[in-house]
Structures are given as structure tokens and as C-alpha cells.
N, C-alpha and C positions, 0 to 999 in steps of 0.2 A: 752889558757883561758879555765875554766872550765864553762859551759851551767849549771845555776842555772837553774832548771825547774819550781820552786815556781816564782820567779820574773819571767821567760818567761810566765807564764800562768797568771799573774798579769798584765802584756805590753799586753798581747793579749785582756783580756775582757776590762782593759781601754781604749784600742785603739777603741774597739767596743762602748763601750758605750759614747766615746766623738762623735760617729760618728752620734747617738740619740739625745745629749744633744745640742748641737752646731749647731746654724744654718746654712741654706746651702747656697754656695754663689752659684750666679748669674754671668756665664760667659760672656752670650750675651743674656738673656733674652729666650733662648732656653733650655739652661741646667744648673742643678742644683748640684754642688757639693756638697760631704757631706764626712767629715774628719778633724783632725786638726792635723799636720801643711799642712800636704798632702793630696790631694781629692783622696779619694780610691775606691770612689761610685759615680756615676754620674748617675741622673735620666734625663731624655729628657721628655719634652713637647709635646707629641705628642699621638692623637687620637689612641686606642686602638681597634683593628678592631674584626669582629667576626672570632676567629681560632686562633687571635694572644694571645702573651703569654706577662706575664709582662718583662720577656727578650728581648722583640723589646724595650724597652723604655729605658733598662738600661745598664750600663757598670759599671766593678768591675775591677778597675785596682789593680793588685794585688803589682806591683810593688810600689806603691804607700800605700799601706798597708802592705807591707814590710818593708819601708823605716818608717813606724810610730811606728812598732812596735820595730823596732831598737834603735828608739830615745825613746821611752819610758823603754827600756828595760835598756840601758845604763842611763837615771837617776834613775830609779828604783838602778839599780845596784850599782852606786858610793852613792845614798843617804844610801841603806843597808852598806855599807863599813863604812860610816862616822859614822853610829849609833853603828856599832859596836866594832870600834875604840872606841869610848868616852865610851862605855859601859865599856869596858875593862880597862880602866883608871880609871873609877869609879870603879872597883872591885881592884884594885891594893891598890889605900889607905883606 
């Protein structure tokens, strides 16, 4: 299977934008997961102390991020194939 870079780039951009658009899900009132359908960014409700960074209160789950990208890629790839086949049929007639 050849990897379509254009579809892959769109999949990455859409995955990142969905995290900003969709509301976060609270698992226990302490953490909020962002990303759909698999949460890949978690923000913890902790107090940031002097000398602390934002990395102390966040978690980036690379596995969930890759799963979201793969899911988007498959959806866009199938949609792209469907559109191309439909346009080929229209060009024949």
C-alpha cells in the first residue's frame, strides 16, 4: 500500500483541529482528555508552582494520537478512492 502524503497531512491537521473543537472529557474530575475518538492530550487540574512548567500538568499520549491519525487516514483514503472511481465512471460516459 502506497502512502498518500497529501491524505496523511490532512489526517494530521484534522486530528489536531478536532482536539481544539471537541469538548474535553473528564474522567475523574481531576483530568480532562482531549481528542476524538481516542483521547491523546490530557490536562490535569493541578496548581502550577514557581519553577513549574506546563509539562508538569499535561500528558501527550502518542499512541492515541497515532490511532486517531490512522483512523482519519483510512476514512480519507476510502473517501478519496470512492470519489476517484465515481469521477472515472462519469468521464467514460
